[in-house]
Backbone bond lengths (Angstrom), bond angles and torsions (degrees), N, CA, C in turn:
res aa  C-N    CA-C-N  psi(-1)  N-CA   C-N-CA  omega(-1)  CA-C   N-CA-C  phi
1 X - - - 1.454 - - 1.524 109.47 -
2 X 1.335 117.45 152.56 1.469 120.17 179.37 1.522 111.52 -63.39
3 X 1.329 115.91 144.23 1.462 120.88 176.49 1.527 110.79 -86.54
4 X 1.333 116.67 -12.71 1.463 120.97 -178.40 1.519 109.82 -139.81
5 X 1.333 115.10 159.82 1.459 120.90 179.64 1.515 111.44 -77.66
6 X 1.311 117.73 177.05 1.467 120.58 177.74 1.528 110.93 -66.43
7 X 1.312 115.39 154.61 1.462 122.18 -177.13 1.535 108.72 -120.73
8 X 1.333 117.14 127.39 1.470 122.12 178.97 1.519 108.84 -98.43
9 X 1.336 116.40 130.94 1.466 121.22 176.28 1.519 109.29 -127.15
10 X 1.332 115.24 158.77 1.453 121.30 175.85 1.505 114.45 103.82
11 X 1.347 117.80 2.25 1.462 120.01 -178.83 1.516 110.82 -67.51
12 X 1.316 115.66 140.23 1.459 122.66 171.19 1.515 107.91 -106.22
13 X 1.324 115.91 161.65 1.463 120.44 179.69 1.522 111.96 -71.75
14 X 1.329 117.60 -39.28 1.461 120.08 -176.87 1.521 110.32 -135.78
15 X 1.310 114.67 145.46 1.458 122.66 174.17 1.521 107.94 -132.25
16 X 1.301 115.07 156.83 1.455 121.78 174.14 1.519 107.72 -127.43
17 X 1.324 115.98 157.75 1.450 120.51 176.23 1.530 107.37 -53.65
18 X 1.326 116.78 131.62 1.459 121.81 -178.46 1.517 113.40 99.16
19 X 1.339 118.32 -15.49 1.464 121.42 176.69 1.526 109.96 -73.62
20 X 1.324 115.82 153.95 1.457 120.27 175.30 1.521 109.27 -96.07
21 X 1.330 115.12 129.38 1.460 120.63 172.20 1.521 106.17 -91.00
22 X 1.316 115.42 129.60 1.457 121.75 -178.37 1.524 107.80 -132.52
23 X 1.324 116.55 100.84 1.457 122.60 -175.86 1.524 110.37 -120.90
24 X 1.311 115.55 153.78 1.462 121.67 170.53 1.514 108.65 -124.00
25 X 1.316 115.69 142.02 1.453 122.37 174.41 1.521 106.85 -116.47
26 X 1.321 116.06 126.28 1.460 121.25 -178.33 1.524 108.64 -122.87
27 X 1.322 115.75 129.81 1.461 121.34 -178.59 1.519 111.05 -81.44
28 X 1.314 115.73 168.48 1.452 121.32 168.50 1.522 108.87 -77.57
29 X 1.325 117.01 170.30 1.471 122.22 179.93 1.523 109.90 -71.49
30 X 1.344 115.51 134.70 1.464 119.91 179.02 1.527 109.65 -158.13
31 X 1.319 114.56 167.84 1.463 120.98 168.83 1.505 107.01 -144.10
32 X 1.320 119.19 122.56 1.467 125.76 -1.04 1.523 111.13 -67.78
33 X 1.327 115.85 175.60 1.467 122.06 -178.93 1.527 110.18 -63.35
34 X 1.329 115.72 144.92 1.467 120.98 174.81 1.519 109.70 -67.48
35 X 1.319 115.44 145.01 1.458 121.41 172.04 1.519 107.03 -97.61
36 X 1.340 116.42 129.88 1.461 121.42 -176.82 1.521 110.85 -108.17
37 X 1.317 115.81 144.03 1.459 122.47 176.50 1.521 108.43 -140.11
38 X 1.334 115.89 140.90 1.458 122.63 175.46 1.525 109.13 -102.69
39 X 1.332 115.72 145.01 1.466 122.86 175.28 1.525 108.55 -131.40
40 X 1.320 115.84 137.93 1.462 122.05 170.64 1.516 105.67 -118.27
41 X 1.340 115.93 119.54 1.475 121.26 -177.68 1.522 111.35 51.93
42 X 1.316 116.38 45.55 1.470 124.72 176.88 1.525 114.27 66.25
43 X 1.340 118.22 11.14 1.462 121.28 173.42 1.516 108.48 -107.05
44 X 1.341 116.04 126.56 1.456 120.23 -178.07 1.525 110.68 -65.57
45 X 1.327 116.16 135.42 1.462 121.94 176.11 1.526 106.97 -84.47
46 X 1.328 116.18 120.73 1.464 120.33 -179.15 1.522 112.51 -121.02
47 X 1.324 117.33 -8.35 1.457 121.40 -177.48 1.526 110.59 -68.15
48 X 1.333 116.50 124.78 1.468 120.46 178.86 1.528 110.91 -65.38
49 X 1.339 118.03 -20.14 1.461 121.12 176.57 1.527 111.78 -69.81
50 X 1.319 117.22 -24.34 1.461 121.84 -177.01 1.528 113.72 -99.87
51 X 1.328 117.34 -17.20 1.464 121.29 -176.02 1.521 110.91 -105.31
52 X 1.328 116.05 137.54 1.465 122.05 178.33 1.526 106.73 -119.94
53 X 1.330 116.15 117.35 1.462 120.02 -179.91 1.526 110.49 -94.76
54 X 1.302 114.83 142.54 1.462 122.39 178.43 1.528 108.16 -123.96
55 X 1.339 117.44 152.46 1.470 119.12 176.65 1.534 110.53 -67.95
56 X 1.332 115.58 152.78 1.467 120.31 177.45 1.527 109.77 -65.44
57 X 1.321 116.13 145.03 1.461 121.96 172.32 1.527 107.27 -93.97
58 X 1.329 116.61 131.57 1.461 121.44 -178.96 1.522 108.62 -99.13
59 X 1.346 115.56 129.96 1.460 121.92 -179.45 1.530 109.24 -118.08
60 X 1.310 116.30 -176.68 1.463 122.13 -179.35 1.528 111.04 -54.21
61 X 1.307 115.21 147.49 1.473 123.58 177.68 1.525 112.62 63.80
62 X 1.349 117.11 20.74 1.463 120.95 177.59 1.511 114.91 75.75
63 X 1.330 117.75 11.07 1.465 120.00 178.41 1.522 109.57 -71.55
64 X 1.318 116.03 145.23 1.462 122.42 -174.80 1.525 111.26 -118.73
65 X 1.326 115.41 145.77 1.462 122.65 174.05 1.528 107.66 -118.26
66 X 1.329 116.31 130.07 1.463 122.22 178.89 1.521 109.82 -102.88
67 X 1.337 116.28 145.68 1.467 121.50 173.83 1.520 108.35 -134.64
68 X 1.330 116.80 135.03 1.453 122.89 176.74 1.515 108.20 -134.17
69 X 1.325 116.54 127.38 1.451 122.06 179.42 1.517 112.12 -92.64
70 X 1.324 115.16 154.81 1.464 122.64 175.62 1.518 107.50 -131.34
71 X 1.331 116.60 123.69 1.461 122.53 -179.56 1.527 108.33 -132.07
72 X 1.335 116.07 125.67 1.458 119.49 174.62 1.515 109.56 -160.12
73 X 1.330 115.45 157.65 1.460 122.26 178.47 1.525 107.85 -92.49
74 X 1.319 115.92 130.35 1.462 122.12 -177.75 1.529 109.83 -70.80
75 X 1.328 115.83 129.50 1.460 121.73 173.88 1.527 108.12 -127.22
76 X 1.304 116.14 165.18 1.456 120.54 176.79 1.517 112.79 -61.19
77 X 1.333 117.03 -25.46 1.459 121.36 -179.42 1.523 113.03 -69.10
78 X 1.338 117.27 -16.54 1.458 119.81 179.36 1.527 112.31 -74.74
79 X 1.339 117.27 -11.35 1.458 120.47 -174.28 1.514 111.19 -101.31
80 X 1.316 115.25 127.74 1.460 122.45 174.42 1.523 106.89 -114.80
81 X 1.301 116.88 115.16 1.456 120.11 -178.31 1.523 112.95 62.77
82 X 1.322 117.11 29.94 1.456 121.18 176.98 1.518 115.67 87.35
83 X 1.339 118.30 2.42 1.460 118.73 178.61 1.527 110.61 -141.01
84 X 1.325 114.43 161.55 1.456 121.88 178.86 1.524 107.63 -133.35
85 X 1.315 116.49 133.44 1.457 121.18 177.43 1.520 109.31 -106.05
86 X 1.318 115.81 124.88 1.458 122.02 176.17 1.522 106.48 -116.01
87 X 1.335 116.09 124.09 1.464 120.46 -172.38 1.513 110.08 -135.57
88 X 1.326 115.85 141.48 1.455 121.90 174.06 1.525 107.73 -114.33
89 X 1.316 116.07 132.59 1.466 121.60 179.25 1.521 108.21 -118.95
90 X 1.328 116.04 131.34 1.462 122.43 176.52 1.520 108.36 -114.23
91 X 1.323 116.68 134.64 1.463 119.63 177.00 1.524 109.38 -140.34
92 X 1.309 115.17 149.14 1.461 122.24 174.39 1.512 105.86 -113.02
93 X 1.330 116.27 121.61 1.442 117.32 -173.00 1.520 112.50 -74.69
94 X 1.317 113.30 153.67 1.453 128.34 -1.02 1.513 112.89 -78.17
95 X 0.979 161.10 17.98 1.452 168.76 -163.96 1.537 108.25 102.95
96 X 1.310 114.96 53.15 1.454 119.45 172.37 1.522 110.20 -75.30
97 X 1.318 115.79 -29.35 1.465 121.41 -177.76 1.516 107.52 -152.48
98 X 1.322 117.07 142.44 1.458 120.43 175.67 1.515 109.20 -149.51
99 X 1.334 115.38 138.76 1.458 120.63 177.91 1.505 108.55 -148.83
100 X 1.310 117.11 161.78 1.457 119.09 177.19 1.515 110.56 -146.56
101 X 1.296 114.30 161.29 1.468 122.76 176.59 1.506 104.62 -130.30
102 X 1.318 117.09 136.97 1.455 120.76 -173.85 1.518 110.73 -123.59
103 X 1.319 115.45 141.86 1.458 121.58 171.85 1.518 107.72 -119.91
104 X 1.311 116.58 137.11 1.461 121.23 -179.63 1.520 108.23 -115.40
105 X 1.315 115.64 129.63 1.455 121.68 177.98 1.519 106.96 -111.54
106 X 1.318 117.13 129.72 1.456 120.98 178.45 1.513 110.25 -119.46
107 X 1.321 115.98 141.22 1.449 120.81 177.09 1.513 107.90 -91.33
108 X 1.324 115.99 127.69 1.457 120.70 178.61 1.527 108.79 -76.78
109 X 1.318 116.60 150.17 1.461 121.05 178.86 1.527 109.43 -62.36
110 X 1.327 118.59 131.58 1.458 119.73 -179.89 1.528 111.29 -66.05
111 X 1.307 115.89 141.55 1.454 121.58 177.30 1.524 108.70 -92.52
112 X 1.310 116.91 153.81 1.452 120.99 -174.89 1.515 112.90 -88.03
113 X 1.329 118.32 1.18 1.450 121.00 -179.89 1.520 110.44 -78.31
114 X 1.329 115.79 153.88 1.455 121.99 179.68 1.527 110.13 -69.50
115 X 1.332 117.18 147.04 1.456 125.05 176.89 1.528 114.60 65.41
116 X 1.306 118.20 20.95 1.462 121.22 174.70 1.522 106.87 -92.01
117 X 1.320 115.12 126.03 1.462 120.42 -179.98 1.517 109.21 -97.37
118 X 1.310 116.04 144.14 1.447 120.48 179.06 1.528 108.63 -69.14
119 X 1.322 118.23 129.37 1.447 123.03 -178.74 1.524 109.58 -111.08
120 X 1.289 115.95 145.91 1.441 122.49 177.11 1.512 108.84 -119.02
121 X 1.291 116.66 138.04 1.456 121.00 -178.83 1.517 108.72 -109.84
122 X 1.323 115.28 130.37 1.457 120.64 178.15 1.519 107.35 -112.38
123 X 1.302 116.48 118.60 1.459 120.13 178.02 1.509 109.24 -127.26
124 X 1.308 117.41 139.41 1.457 121.50 -179.39 1.518 109.45 -94.59
125 X 1.318 115.92 139.15 1.440 119.95 174.54 1.520 108.00 -139.68
126 X 1.311 115.16 149.33 1.449 118.96 179.73 1.513 108.50 -94.64
127 X 1.293 115.54 136.95 1.440 120.31 -178.71 1.489 110.25 -92.16
């Protein structure tokens, strides 16, 4: 079983509506390989247009590392109550082990000044 939970990479400090989010989720070493799933606001991402699959990396003793990418363009619809939760879940079947890593995106309050663009903050936190 993995000694550590999945790791999310690719986060930027700020996003704006129309920006592309491009993240990778990488599991810890295990055998069999961890199965990875992405969730946006607790809904599993299943669209092949948004998921990028990578081959397993083979390490010592036949342990495997899985990586799954998530790519999508940010829209206002991704926000529920001003925030969006992006989460990666890794599991080794049949549910011998499960862990997740979560990123929370918050929409900043719009300012009333001219030429101010709405900014989104992506911060990673461990659950």
